[in-house]
N, C-alpha and C positions, 0 to 999 in steps of 0.2 A: 260204216266203220266197224271193224271187228274189235272184240275186247282186247286182243293182243296189240292192235294198232293204238287203241285208246290209252293203254297203259304206258305208252311212250311219252304221253303229254304230261306236263306239270301244270297244276292249277295255280295260276298267278293271282287271281282275284277271287275272294270268297268271303264268307262271313267271318268277321274279326272274332278272335277268341274272347275279347273283352265284352262282346255282346252275349246275352242269354241265348240259349238254343231256341226257346219259345218266349213270346211276349205275352205275359199273363193278364194284361190290362183287360182284354176282351176275350173270353173263352172261345168265341167263334172265329176270332181273327188273330190267332197266335202267331201267324207267319208274317204280319206286317205291323208297321208303326201307325200312329194316329195322324201323321202329318198329311196335309193336302198334297195332291199331285203337283210336282214342280216346286214344292217348298224347299228352301235351302237348308233347313235344319237337318233333314235326313243326310245330306251330303256332308255337313259339318260333323254330324255324329260319326259317320264312317271314317272321316279323316282323323278325328280324335281317337276313336277306338284303334285305328291302325297305328297311330303313334304310341299308344299305350302298349300294344303288342310288340312293336319293334323295339321299344326300350325295355321290355321285360319287367314292367312295373305293375302288372294287374293286381297283384296281391298287396301292393303298397298304396294304391290310388284311392283317394277319397274325392268323389265328385259332389260338389255343392250345387244342387238343383235350383232352378229359378221359379219365379212366378211368371207365367206367360205361356206362349204356345209350346215351349219345351218343358213344361212343368213335370212331365212324366219320364224324365231321364232315368229314374230309378227302375222303371219297367224294362229298360233296354240295356243299360250298362251293368255288367256283372262285376262291379267294383264296390267299394264302400260308398254309400250314398247318404247324403244329408240334405234335407229340405230347408230352404231359407225363406224367411218372410220377404215380402216385396221390397226389392232394392237392397236387402241386407246381406247379399251373398258375400261381398268382400269382408264384412265383419265376421261372418260365420267362418269363412275360409281362414281368416287370421286366427281365430280361436282354434280351429282344427289343426293348423300348422304348428302353432305354439304348443299345443298339448300333445301333438304327435309329430315332432320335428322330422322324424325319418320317413313320414308319409309324403306322398305326392298329392298335393291338394289343388284341384282344378275347379275354378268357378266358371259357370256357364250362364250367360246373361243375354237378354235381348236389349234393344235400344230403349224401350220404354222402361224396363227394369233398371238398367244401369245408368242411363243419362238423365232420367227424370227424378224419380223418388230416391234412386240410389246414387245420385251424383256426388253427394258429400262422402259416401262410403268409399267409392272407388278413388276419389281424389286423395283421401287421407291414407288409404291402403297403399296407393302408388307412391305417395310422398314419403311414407315410412319405408318404402322398399321391401315390403313383405315378400318373403320367398314363396310366392304362390304364382299360379298361372291363371289368367282370365281369358276366356273365349267370349268375345263380344259380337253377337250377331245383330247386324244393323240392316233392317229392311225399311227404315224410314217411316214407320207407322206403328200404331197400336193394333196388332192383328187379332189377338184372342178376344178382346173386348169390343170388336166391331169396326175398327178402322178410324179411330180418333187420331188427330195430329200428335206426333211425338216431338221431342226436342230435335230429332234428326230429320224430320220431314223437310223436303226440299222447298225452296221458294217457288210458289206457283202450284205446288202439288195439292190436289184436292183430297179432302178427307171428310169424315162426318162432322168434324168441328171446324173445318175450313172448306166449306162447299165451293167457294169461289177461288180457292187456291191460297196457300200460305202467303201472308204478307209480312214483310219485315217490320212494317209500322205497328201492326197489332199483335203478331205472334213472335216477333224477333227473328233472328237469323238461325239457320241450321247450326247445331252444336257440333263442332269438330273435336270429338273426344280424344282421338289419337294425338292430334296436334297440341291440344291443351295439356295432356298428361306428359307429353314429351318435353315440356318446359320445366318439369320438375327434376330434381337431382336424384330422386329415389329409384326410378325404373332403370332396368338394364336393357330391356328390349321391347320395342313397340313397333308393330307393323300393321298396315292395312292391306288386306287382300280382297279379292272378289270371286264370285261364282258365275261370272258372265259368259265364260266359255271354258273349253277343256284346258287351255293354256293357263287361265287364271286359277282353275281348280288345282292344277298341278303345283302352282306356286303356293296356294293356300295349304296344300298338303305339306310342303316343305316348311312353311312358316309355323304351322301348328306343331309339327314335330320338333322344331328348334325351340319353340317357347316352352314345351314340356321338358325337353332335354336340359334347358337352362336351369330348371328347378332341380332336376336330378343331380346336376353338378353343383347345386347350392349357390347359384350366382345372384338370385334375387328376383325382383318383380318383372314379369313379362305379360304383355297383353297383345292379343291378336284381334283386330277388328275385321269382321267378315261382312262384306256387302252382299246381301242375300235377297233372292227373289221371293215375292209373296203374291203368287198369281190370283188367289181368291180375293184378297182385299183390294189389290190393285185393279182387279177386274180385267185381267189379261190372260191370254193363253200361257201355258208353261214356257213355250219357246219365246214368246214376246217378252215375258217378264225377265227371262234370262238376258235377252238382248238389252232390255231397259237398264239392267244393272251395268252392263258394259258401256252402253252408248249415252246414258243419261246420268245415272248416279255417280259414275266415276268423274264426271265433270265437276261436281260439287265436292266429292270425296276422292281425291286422287290417290291412287295406290302407291305403296312404297314403304320403306323403312324410315320411321321418324325418330327412332332412338336406338342406338346399338352401342352399349358400353360393355359388351360381353368380353372383349379382349382384355380390358383393364380390370374387370370385376374379379375380386378374390373370392374363392369358394368359402362359404360360411362353415364354421365348425359346428357340429351338432352339440347342443347343450348336454351337460351330464345327465345320466339317467335319474329320474325322480326317486326319492326315497321310498322304501317299502312302507306299507301301511303300519307294520309293526314298529317301524322306527320313528314315526311321526310323533307319538307322545313324548319321547325323549327329546326330540328336536324342539318341540314347543314347551318343554319343561313342565309337562303334565304328569303329576304323580299318579301312578297306577298300582296301588297296593290295597291291602285289605282295609286300611283305615279310610282310604279314599272311597272305596266301595261302601263302607259303612256310612260315611258322610253322605254319599249320594242317596242311600236308602233312607236316611233320616230326612232328606229334603223332598222325598216323594210327596205328592199331594195327598192330603189326609182323607179325601172323599172323592168320589167320581165327579169329574168336571166336564162340562160341555158348554163353554162360553162363546156367545156370538156378540161381540161388543162393537159398538159404533161410538167413536169419540169425535165431537165436532165443535168448532168454535172459530174465532178469528185467528189469523196468523199472529204469532207472538204470545198467545196464551198458553203455550206448552202442550198443544194437542198431540203432536207427534211424539214428544218425550213421554207423555203419559202412556201412550200405546206401547212405546218401546220398553218402558220399565215393566209393564204388565207382561209383554211377550217374553222378555228376558227372564222374568221370574218364572214363567211357565217352563221355559227351557231348563232352568235350574232345577225345577221340580220334576223333570223327566217327562213332561207332557209333549204331545204333538202341538206345534205352534205355527201360526202364520201372522204376519204383520204387513199390511198394505196401506201405504200413505196415499193421500189425494189432496192436492192443495192448489190454490189459485196462483197467478203470476206475481202477486204482490208479496214483498218480503214481510210487510206488516199490514195488518188490517184487512188482508184478503181472506177469503173463505178457506178453511182448512179442515180436513177430517181424515180419519184412518179407520181401517177395519182390523180387528184383532180376533183371532180364533185360538182358543185353548181347549184341548180335548184329550181324553184318554185313548181315543180311537183315531185312526187315520183321517186327516182333514181332506174333504173332497174338493173344496174350493176356498180360496182366501177371501172371497167376496162376502160381505155381511149385508144382505138385503133385508133380512128380518131379524134384527138384534133382539137378544133377551135382556141386554143392558144397553141403554143409551145414555151417554154422558154428554149433556148439552151445556156448553159454556156460555152461550148467549141465546137470546130469544129467537133470532133468525134461524139458528141451527136447530133449536127445538121445534119450531114450526116446519122446518124442512123435513125432519126425520121422525117426529113423534108418532105419526100414523103408521109407521113401518114396524114399531115395536110389537113383538108377538104377545098375545094374551098371556097374562101371568108374569110378564117381564117387568123390568125396572127402568125408571127414568130418573137420573140424577141431574138436577137442574141448578145452574148457578144464577139464582135470583131470589129476591126477597119473598115473592109469592109466585105461585104457579098460575099462569094465565087461565082464566076460567073457561075460555073457549077451547083450551087444549086438554081439559080434564077428561079422562077415560075411566070407566068403572072396572075395566078388566086389567089394569096395570097398577103397579106400586110406584109411588112418587116420593122423592126426597128433594125438596126445594129449599135451599139455604143460600145466603150470600157468601159463597165460598171465597170469592176474591177479597171481600172485606175481612173475613176471618183470617185469611193468610196475611193480610196487611197488619192485623193486630199481632200476628206471630213474629213479624219481622220484615216481610215483603209480600206485596200482592202477587208477585210472580210465582209464588209457591201455591197459588190457588189450585193449580192442576194436581198437585200432590195431596192436597186436602180432599179433593174429589176422588182421587185414586184410593185414599184410605177408606172412604165410604164404599167405593166399588169393591174393594177387597173384603169388606164385611159382607157384602151381598154375595160374592163368590164363595166365601167361607170354605176354602179348600186349599189355598196356597199357604205353605208354611212360612213363617216370618223369616227364617234363615234364607229362603230363596229370594224373598223380596229384598232383604238387606244386601245380598250378593249382587242382585241385578242393579240396584241403585248405586252400589259402590263402583260397578264397572262403568256406568253411564255418567255419573256425576263425580268428576275427579277433584273438584274444588272442595276442600274440607268445610269451609263456611257454608256453602250451599248444600253439601251433603247433610250436615247437621240440621239445617233448617228444613230440608225436605223430610228427614226422618221425623222431626217434630210435627210437620204438617200431616204426614201419613198417620201418625198416632192421633192427632186431633180429629182427622177425618173419621177414623174408626170410632172415637168417642162420640162424635156428633150423630153417627148412625145409630149407635146403641142407645143414646139418649132419646132419639126420635122414634125408635122401633124396639122398645124394650120387650115387647111381646113376640117379636118375629124371631 
C-alpha cells in the first residue's frame, strides 16, 4: 500500500490520550503493562481510559488506585493518581470528591480489595450516595497474593485455601456485591458486565462510559462490576479463561443492570468555593495583629526542647488527657508536636498509653520507642516500658516506692504516691495533673502561659480547671523538693 493510499484511512483504535506515552515502571519494558497475558485488567484499563477521553475529563480526573494486581495504575493513567490502603478506596475517593467537588473521582478495585477488607467502605459510600464512580473487577480469587479464596469465589471453585473447592458450609456463599448494593437507596446506577467475548466487552465499554458520565452530570454513586478472566491463577489458557467467564462465572453472577435511578436523579450543585487562606483567620475570629504576634513570641519555649514522652497507665487514670495537655502546650509554645494514643478495648481498667513528641525541629515519627521521659501511672505500665527509657532519661512513677528490680543506674527516678497526693488536694482523678507538673519541671522549657492556655482549652469545667491548676503547681513543688540540686 502506498503512502497516498494509507493517508485515506482513519485510525479508529489507538492508545488512549489518558495513558502515558511510555510506562516507566520498568525501564526495559516501557511499551507494555505488567499484567499477565489474558488478564482482564488491561481491557478494563483501556475501556476506562477511552471513557475519560470521550468525555474530555482527563485534566479533571482523579484515579484512586488499589491494592492488588492493578496496584500500578499510576504508571499507566496520565491523570491525577492517589494510592489507597487495602480496601479503603471508597473512603479516599470520598475525601477526594468532597475536597475537589469539580473533579471526577474514580475508584478502581478488585474483588479481594472491595468485597473483603473493603466491604464496609463500599457499603457506606454507596449508602451515602457519594458522587463517585467505582470500577469493581471481579475475578473470583485473590490473584496477587497467590490464589486464595475471595468472598466472590464460586461454590466448588478450588483455590490455595479451598483445595477441595469452596463449600457453603465452611466458607459461606459467594458474595453478590452488585445485588447487595442495589438494595440501598443511595446508588443511582449499578451494572454487572463481563469480558467473556467481544459482545460482552462492547457492553462493558458502554457501561463504564455511562458510569463515569453519571458523575460528570453530578447524578451520584455508580458502580460497574466487571467479571474478569485470570488465566495465571485459574491455571487456564487465555482463551479458556475468557470462555470460563462467559460459560461459568455468569451462572453465579448474571449480567445486567441492578439499579438505574439516573432518570429521576437530580444533578447535584457544586458547593461554594472554599475561602482563601487569607480569609480563614477572620472566619475563625483569630486576631492577627502586632499584639498577637508579641503574645506568640512571649509563649515561645524558653530553651531548646526535644521531648520523647511515653505516658502509660490504666484507662480512666487520665493518661490521654495528660498527653493532650502536654501536646497542646507545645503547640501554644510554637513547637513541632505529635500526640499518638494507644489504648485497649475497655473503657475503664484497660491498658492505655500515648506517645508525645515536642521538638524545635521537624518530627520524623510520632512513635516514641525510646522515651527520655516515662510517666508510669501503675506498676504494670512501669514494668512494660521501663527498659525502653534511654540512658540519662527520667521515670516518673505513681507509687510509694520504686520496685527494686526495676532500678537502673543510668536513669533518674521520681517515685511518689501521686494519686494519694491528688486525693488530698480534692480528687484522686487529678493525679495525672500532679504527674504532669513534675514532668514540666523535668522538661524545664515550656512557658507557664502555654500550659495555662492548653489546659483552659481542654478542661472547660471551672471546678476541674482550678483543681488541675492546683495539681500542676503541686507536682512542680514535689519535683523541686525531691531534686533541689537538679
